N, C-alpha and C positions, 0 to 999 in steps of 0.2 A: 822658834820665836814664840809660839803660842804658850809653851810651857813656862816661859819667863817673861810674859807680856808686861807685867808691872815694872820689871827692871828695864826692859827695852824702852818702854815709854818714858821712864824717869831719865834714862841716859839721853834720849833724843831731846826731851824737853829741857834738860839741864844745859845741853850744848846750845840750844836755841836761846835760852834765857841769859847765858853768859855773853851773848852778843858776838858779832863777827870780829870785833877787834881783839877778842881774847885768844883767838887761834885754836880754841878748844874743839871746834867742829872739824877743822882740818886734821888736827892731831888724832882725834878719835877715828875719823874716817881712814886716815893713813894706817893706823894700827889695825883697824878691823879688816882692811883689805890687803894686808901683807901677803897672804897666801895667793891672792889673785895676782899681785905684783910679781911674786916669785915665778908663777907660771908664765907670765908675760915676759919676764926677763929670760927665762929658759927659751921661749920661742924666738926672741930677738937674737939670742946667742947662736941659734941655729939658722939665722938669716931669714926668718919669717918676717915679712913686711908688716909692720904695725902702723896704725894711724897716728901715733904720737908716743910720748914718753910713757913707759910702763907704769910709773907711779901715778901719772895723771889719768891714764886709761883705767887703772884699777880703782882709783877714787871715783871716777865718773860712773863706773859700773856699780860700785858699792853704794854710791849716793842714790842711784836709781833704784836699786834693790831695797835699800833701807826705807826710802820714802814710800815705795809701793807697799812693802810689808806693813809699815806703820799705818797706811791707809786701809789695807785690806783686813787686818787682824781683828779689830774690834767687832763686837756683836753689832748687827745691823748694817754692816758694810756690804759692798756688792757681793752678789752670790756667784762667785767663780769657783770652780773646783780647783783643788791643789794641782791636779794634772794640767788643767788648762792654763793656769798661771805659769807653772814651770815650763811647759812647752812653748808658750808665747814668749816669755822672757829669754829662754834659751835660743829660740829662732832669731829674736831681735839682736841679741848679743853676738851671735855667730854670723848673721847675714845682714844686719842693719835694716834700714827702712826699705831697701829694695827687695828684701825677702829672699828666701832660698830659691835657687834655680830649680824649677820642676821640669823634669824630662817628660815630654808628651810621647805617648805610645802610638 
């Protein structure tokens, strides 16, 4: 996203400017998260319990990721390392707010 920041910002702001009635935000989010939805469909086909419809879950994940990236990318944003962001978001998406179960030794 850093390499294409002007394009990413323009797409995000264009969807917002079009307004919620245009459906542009959902259409873009659905297209951009197709690969996530495909993975979730695969899990559901294998009887993995999901918290909801794969398209909605993928869109929720994508919305969170896109908004976070939009907020973190500009100069002067919070100073988190890429590794910290990736690890935190991965843990959140895999384990939710309850966090990963940690085995005590």
